[in-house]
N, C-alpha and C positions, 0 to 999 in steps of 0.2 A: 126849451126853445127848439123849434123845427128849423133845421138848416138844410137848404138844398144847394147842390152844386150843378151848375150848367157849364160843362167844359167844351172847349173848341179852340181852334187856332185863330179864328176871327181875323182872317187875312184876306180882305178886310171884313169888318162887321157889316152885315147887310140888313135890309129891312126884314128879311126872314128871321135873322137872329133877334132883331129888336122885337118882333112879334112874339117869339117864344119867351124872351125875357119879360115882356109886359104881362104875359099870361102866367108865367111861373112865379113871379114875385108875389102874387096874391095867394099862392098856395103854401107859402112858408113864412116864417118870421124873419129869416135872413136868407137872401139868395147870394151865393158866391159865384161869380163868373170866373171860371178857371181858364186863363189864357195859356194855352199850351206852348211850350218852347219845343217845337218839333223841327230839329235841324234837317231831318230827312226830307221834309217837304220843301225846303228852300223858300221860306216866306218872302214875299215882296216887301213887306214892312217889317222893321225891326220889332223886337219884343216891346221896347219902350213906346214905339209909335202905336202898336196894336193896343197896348194897355191904355194909352192916352185916348185913343179913339173910343174904346169900349167905355172908359170912365166918363167921357163926354156924353155919350148916348145914354148911359145909365143915370147920369145926373138929371137929365131931362125926364126920364121915366120916374125916378124918385120924386121929383117935383110934382109930377102928375098924380102918382099913386100913394105917396107917403111910405112906400115900402123900403126896407133896408137892403141895399145892394152893395156888395164888396167885390172889388176886382182883385184877383189873386193869380199871379203868374206861377206856373208849375212845370217841372220837367220830369217828375217821377211818374210811377204808375198812377193811373186815374184813381184806383181804389185807395192808394196811399195818400193821394191828394185829398180825397174825401175824408179820410181819417184825420189828416192834418188840420182841416178846417172844421171838423166836428159834424160833417154832413151825414145825415141818415138817409138822404135821398139824392139820387143823381137824376137830373133832368136831361132828356134827350129829345131833339126835334126830329120828326119824320116828315119827309117830303113825298116819298114814293115807296112802292113795294121793294125796290132794290135797296133802299136804306134799311128796310126792316130785316133783310137777311143778314146784313153785316151787324146791325144792332143786336139781333137775336144771339149771335155768337158772342158778342161783347158782354151781354147780360149773363150768359152762362159762365163765362170765364170770371167775371167780377163776382158772381154769387159763389163760385168755388173758392175765391180768395177771401171773401167776407160776406157771408149770408145775411148779416145784420143790416147791410146797406141796400136799400131798394132802388130800382130804376123805374122812372115814370116817363112815358112817352107822350109828347104833345104833338098832335098833327099840325103841320104848317097850315096857316090860313090858305084857302084856295088861291087867293091872289098872289101868294108868295111861294107856292110850291115849286116853281121852276128856278127860283133863285139859288145859285150856288156861287160861293166866293171864287172858285176856279173860273167859272164862266164870266163872272163880272170882271175879273182881272183881264181875261182874254179880250173881251169886248172893249174895255178901256184901253188896253195896249194897242189895239187896232184903230183907235180913234172913235169908237162908237159911243153912243149916249147911254150911260148907265144910271141916269138920274131916277129912273123908275124902280131901281133895285137897291139904292143906297140913300142915305141922308145927304143933304147938301154939303156938310162938312167932309164926309167920306168921298163924295164926288170930287170935291176940290183937291183932296189929298191924292186921289188917283190921277187926276189931270196933272198935278204938280209932279208926281213921281214919273209919269210917262213923258212929260215935257223935258225932264232932265236926261231921260234915257237910261 
């Protein structure tokens, strides 16, 4: 069985993430979405909220594609998470050249830790290349319209979060 791991903080999950998930799920028998517990980033949404959002988006993708998607929170090294879920493939999305430089370093480190786990890059769809969770949160925090960047459910979650303060 080919198992792929698509890791991220997904704070929140965006249409860019959804695009990568939809394309990655057809490349493997099981796609594991690794939701990172990254306390250093100070996420807007709790781990439970992020997992629930990703699960909701993945349920819709699974219904359309028939692919198997599992959501898995993790706090350890990415390469250890890949081993934990049996992944032989790490899926990463690229938006711009700046992403490539960081990802290039990560691949080198991950290969040094475990050369048996490959990394595959998927270019973001041209319509989704500018979408970044950090920017989505900033726009939403300032009352801007993020409906072009996230699903309706995530848009509602952002509005609710920022309405509370």
